[in-house]
C-alpha positions in Angstrom: 67.8 20.8 10.9 68.7 20.9 7.1 65.5 18.9 6.3 63.3 22.0 8.3 65.3 24.4 6.6 64.5 22.8 3.1 61.0 22.6 3.8 61.1 26.4 4.9 62.7 27.5 1.7 59.8 25.6 -0.6 57.3 27.1 1.9 58.5 30.5 1.1 58.7 30.0 -2.7 55.3 29.1 -2.7 53.9 32.2 -0.7 56.7 34.3 -2.7 54.2 37.8 -4.3 53.7 38.6 -7.9 57.2 39.3 -10.1 57.7 42.4 -12.1 56.7 41.0 -15.4 53.3 39.6 -13.9 52.5 43.0 -12.4 53.0 44.9 -15.4 50.9 42.6 -17.5 48.5 42.8 -15.1 48.4 46.7 -15.1 48.4 46.7 -18.8 45.1 44.7 -18.5 43.1 46.6 -16.2 44.4 49.7 -17.8 43.0 48.5 -21.1 39.4 47.5 -19.4 39.1 51.0 -17.6 40.1 52.7 -21.1 37.3 50.8 -22.4 34.7 51.6 -20.0 35.6 55.6 -19.8 35.4 55.6 -24.0 31.6 53.7 -23.3 30.7 56.5 -20.4 32.0 59.2 -22.7 30.0 58.1 -25.6 27.2 57.4 -24.1 27.6 61.2 -22.3 27.7 62.9 -25.5 24.6 61.0 -26.8 22.5 61.8 -23.8 23.5 65.3 -23.8 23.2 65.5 -28.2 19.7 63.8 -27.5 18.6 65.8 -24.5 19.6 69.3 -26.7 17.1 68.2 -29.6 14.2 67.6 -27.2 14.7 70.8 -25.7 15.0 72.6 -28.9 11.5 70.2 -30.4 9.9 71.6 -26.8 10.3 75.2 -27.5 9.3 74.8 -31.2 6.2 72.7 -30.6 5.3 75.2 -28.0 5.5 78.2 -30.1 4.0 76.5 -32.7 0.8 75.5 -30.7 0.4 79.0 -29.6 0.9 80.3 -33.2 -1.7 77.7 -34.5 -4.1 78.4 -32.0 -4.0 82.5 -32.5 -4.2 81.4 -36.2 -6.9 79.2 -36.4 -9.4 81.7 -34.2 -8.4 84.3 -37.1 -10.4 85.1 -40.2 -8.8 85.9 -43.1 -11.7 85.3 -45.8 -13.4 88.8 -46.7 -15.7 90.0 -43.7 -18.9 90.5 -46.2 -19.4 89.9 -49.8 -19.9 93.2 -50.6 -16.7 94.3 -49.1 -14.0 91.8 -50.7 -11.1 94.2 -49.6 -12.3 94.1 -46.0 -9.7 91.4 -44.7 -8.7 90.6 -40.9 -5.3 89.7 -42.2 -4.1 93.3 -41.4 -0.3 92.9 -42.3 1.6 90.2 -43.8 5.4 89.8 -44.7 8.0 87.2 -44.4 9.0 88.7 -40.8 5.6 90.0 -39.7 2.2 89.2 -39.6 -0.8 90.9 -37.9 -4.5 89.7 -37.9 -7.6 89.6 -35.7 -8.2 86.7 -33.4 -11.6 86.5 -32.3 -12.3 85.5 -28.6 -15.6 84.2 -29.1 -16.9 82.5 -31.8 -19.6 84.9 -32.6 -16.8 87.6 -33.3 -18.0 90.2 -30.8 -14.7 90.3 -29.0 -11.3 90.6 -30.7 -8.0 91.5 -30.3 -5.1 92.1 -32.5 -2.1 89.6 -32.7 1.5 90.3 -34.0 3.8 87.8 -34.7 7.2 89.3 -35.6 10.7 88.2 -36.4 13.2 90.5 -35.3 16.2 89.7 -37.2 20.2 90.7 -37.2 22.5 89.2 -39.1 22.1 85.5 -38.3 20.4 86.0 -34.9 16.9 86.1 -34.8 14.2 86.3 -32.2 10.1 85.7 -32.6 8.2 87.5 -30.6 4.1 88.1 -30.0 2.6 91.3 -29.1 -1.2 92.1 -28.5 -3.5 95.0 -29.5 -0.4 97.1 -31.1 1.2 96.9 -27.5 5.3 97.7 -26.9 5.7 94.9 -24.8 6.1 91.5 -25.9 6.4 88.0 -25.0 9.6 86.4 -26.5 8.7 82.4 -28.1 12.0 81.9 -29.3 15.5 83.7 -30.0 19.1 82.8 -30.7 21.1 82.0 -27.5 25.1 81.9 -26.8 26.8 79.2 -24.6 30.6 78.3 -23.9 31.8 75.9 -26.2 33.4 72.4 -24.5 37.0 73.3 -23.7 37.0 76.3 -25.5 36.8 80.3 -25.1 34.6 80.5 -28.0 30.8 80.8 -27.6 28.3 78.2 -29.4 25.2 79.7 -31.0 21.7 77.7 -30.4 18.4 78.2 -31.0 16.5 80.0 -33.2 18.4 81.4 -36.5 17.5 83.5 -39.0 18.9 81.3 -41.9 20.3 77.6 -42.0 24.0 78.2 -42.4 24.3 75.2 -44.6 21.5 76.0 -46.9 20.9 80.1 -46.8 17.5 79.5 -48.8 16.2 78.3 -45.8 15.1 80.7 -43.5 12.8 81.5 -40.6 9.4 83.3 -41.4 6.2 83.6 -42.5 5.1 81.9 -46.1 1.8 82.8 -47.7 -0.1 80.2 -48.9 -2.2 81.0 -52.4 -5.9 79.4 -52.6 -4.8 77.1 -55.6 -2.4 75.4 -53.2 -3.5 71.9 -52.7 -2.0 69.9 -50.0 -2.7 66.6 -51.2 -1.0 67.3 -54.6 1.9 68.9 -52.7 2.3 65.8 -50.6 2.1 63.5 -53.9 5.6 65.2 -55.3 8.0 62.5 -55.7 10.7 64.2 -54.5 12.1 67.1 -52.2 12.8 69.8 -55.0 9.5 69.1 -56.7 7.7 70.0 -53.6 9.6 73.2 -53.0 8.7 74.0 -56.9 5.3 73.4 -56.5 5.2 75.4 -53.1 7.1 78.3 -54.8 4.3 78.3 -57.5 1.5 79.0 -54.8 3.0 81.4 -52.4 1.8 84.8 -51.9 1.8 88.1 -49.7 -1.5 89.3 -50.8 -3.9 90.1 -48.0 -6.5 89.2 -50.4 -5.2 86.0 -51.7 -3.9 84.5 -49.1 -5.6 81.3 -47.5 -3.0 79.6 -45.3 0.2 80.3 -43.7 3.5 78.5 -43.2 5.6 79.1 -40.6 9.1 77.9 -40.9 11.6 77.8 -38.0 15.4 77.1 -38.3 16.5 75.7 -35.1 20.2 74.7 -34.1 21.3 72.8 -30.8 24.2 73.1 -29.0 26.0 70.6 -30.9 25.2 72.4 -34.4 22.9 70.2 -35.4 20.4 72.3 -37.4 16.8 71.1 -38.2 14.1 73.0 -40.1 10.3 72.9 -38.7 7.6 73.8 -40.8 3.8 73.7 -40.3 0.8 74.8 -42.3 -1.8 76.5 -41.0 -5.6 77.2 -42.5 -7.3 80.2 -40.1 -11.1 78.9 -39.7 -13.3 80.2 -41.9 -16.8 82.2 -41.5 -19.8 81.6 -43.8 -21.5 85.3 -45.4 -24.6 86.0 -43.7 -27.9 85.1 -45.9 
């Protein structure tokens, strides 16, 4: 009997559960692993959300730029005839507004007036497009708001009137004079030299503008600001001989 009891005790000792120390150590290791997985998932989610926001903003910018470029390339801003040097089809031009005639056919038989305008209110902005002086307009880009993560404040994103970090950078139109050389502009060594070269050739004269630069200040929902620029040279028309 005593031998059987001794054997039973040995068997019970071998089959005993984890001790409290072993359970605590296992719990700590498991918690560290789960915490690592959580932080990996959280950072991946933030990165994906940030990149998705940038791509979404870039999509709307590209869509607007394509439309502006399409319209401007169908415009003629050189003199209509050599005998009338003031007869430019660029009808109105300022940093916030651009009006011109777009030719629907290459022969220039049918035209329509196109107006692009930046509606500015503080730092908020909206880029709209009108045709033939209509009151109705198509909204291309604008300032939007969304709820901030974990806060009651609203986060601003979309088109901005100016760059909050650099107020010199604004959304709008910039006229390029006829002496502006894109090759020389790209050859400038620094960004400052490029800006200085560009500043020398900026004009809003209807008779001297040969190219138009479109500048868009865009902010995503994470507060990242980017400035997109595109220079468009409307097509020219040779004078009849």
